[in-house]
C-alpha positions as CSV (number, residue, x, y, z in Angstrom):
1,V,108.5,107.1,96.0
2,Q,108.2,110.8,96.8
3,L,105.0,112.7,96.8
4,Q,104.8,116.4,96.9
5,A,101.5,118.1,97.4
6,S,100.6,121.7,97.0
7,G,97.7,124.1,96.5
8,G,96.0,124.3,99.9
9,G,95.0,127.5,101.4
10,L,92.2,129.6,103.0
11,V,89.0,130.0,101.1
12,Q,85.5,131.1,101.8
13,A,82.6,128.6,101.7
14,G,81.4,128.1,98.2
15,G,84.8,128.7,96.8
16,Y,87.2,126.4,95.1
17,L,90.8,125.1,95.2
18,R,92.9,122.8,93.2
19,L,95.3,120.5,94.9
20,S,98.3,119.2,93.0
21,C,100.6,116.2,93.8
22,T,103.7,115.4,91.8
23,A,105.3,112.0,92.2
24,S,108.8,110.9,91.6
25,R,110.9,107.7,91.8
26,I,108.0,105.6,90.5
27,M,106.6,104.6,87.1
28,F,103.6,106.9,87.8
29,R,101.3,105.7,85.0
30,A,101.2,102.2,86.6
31,Y,100.1,103.4,90.0
32,D,96.7,104.0,91.5
33,M,96.6,107.4,93.3
34,A,94.4,108.8,96.0
35,W,93.7,111.9,98.1
36,Y,93.0,111.5,101.8
37,R,92.2,114.1,104.4
38,Q,92.4,114.5,108.1
39,P,90.0,117.0,109.7
40,P,91.1,118.4,113.1
41,G,90.7,115.8,115.8
42,Q,89.5,113.2,113.4
43,E,90.8,110.1,111.6
44,R,92.3,110.3,108.2
45,E,89.7,109.4,105.5
46,L,89.7,108.6,101.8
47,V,88.4,111.5,99.7
48,A,89.0,110.3,96.1
49,S,91.0,107.8,94.1
50,V,92.0,107.3,90.5
51,T,93.2,104.0,89.1
52,S,96.1,103.6,86.7
53,D,93.6,103.4,83.8
54,G,91.5,106.4,85.0
55,G,88.7,104.9,87.0
56,T,87.6,107.1,89.8
57,T,85.9,106.8,93.2
58,Y,84.7,109.4,95.6
59,A,83.6,109.6,99.2
60,N,79.9,110.3,99.5
61,S,80.6,113.6,101.2
62,V,82.4,115.0,98.1
63,K,80.6,113.5,95.2
64,G,79.4,116.1,92.7
65,R,81.8,118.7,94.2
66,F,85.3,117.2,93.9
67,I,87.0,115.8,90.8
68,I,90.2,113.8,90.8
69,F,92.2,113.5,87.6
70,R,95.7,112.6,86.6
71,D,98.3,113.7,84.1
72,N,100.6,110.8,83.4
73,A,102.9,112.8,81.2
74,G,103.6,115.1,84.1
75,D,103.6,112.5,86.9
76,A,100.9,114.4,88.7
77,V,97.5,113.9,90.2
78,Y,95.0,116.7,91.0
79,L,92.0,117.3,93.2
80,Q,89.7,120.0,91.9
81,M,87.5,121.0,94.9
82,N,84.4,123.1,94.1
83,S,81.6,124.4,96.3
84,L,83.8,124.0,99.4
85,K,82.2,123.7,102.8
86,P,83.6,124.4,106.3
87,E,83.5,120.7,106.9
88,D,86.0,120.2,104.1
89,T,88.6,121.8,106.4
90,A,91.4,119.4,106.8
91,V,95.0,118.5,106.0
92,Y,94.9,116.8,102.6
93,Y,97.4,114.1,101.7
94,C,98.4,112.6,98.4
95,S,98.9,108.8,98.6
96,T,99.8,105.7,96.7
97,V,100.7,102.1,97.5
98,D,104.3,101.1,96.6
99,R,105.7,97.7,97.2
100,G,102.8,96.8,99.5
101,L,103.0,99.9,101.7
102,R,100.9,103.0,101.6
103,R,103.0,106.1,101.0
104,W,102.1,109.6,101.9
105,G,103.0,113.1,100.8
106,Q,103.6,115.8,103.4
107,G,100.0,117.1,103.4
108,T,98.6,120.5,102.5
109,Q,96.2,122.5,104.7
110,V,92.8,123.4,103.4
111,T,90.7,125.8,105.5
112,V,87.2,126.8,104.5
113,S,85.7,129.7,106.4
114,S,82.0,130.1,106.8
């Protein structure tokens, strides 16, 4: 599996960004997908996930602000991030589990200035 994330950048608090992740070498529609993030000096944490049939879960810290959705025709998963806060600053990773192993994309930096 290959995961390619994009869409990070620098944004002011209160702003928005949309992250994209395209997957290849998998039957995308059959896979649960997730976004994780790793803030500076902290552990990687789950932000949001979407199952193969569209069910979603969110970390409490992003509920009501972030939306995860998928486009099976385009083999892509997205993270719409609204009302961004400085504490959302992190490297964001697209991820899935393939053959029992968690796979990661290369990460995209999101920086939210106050």
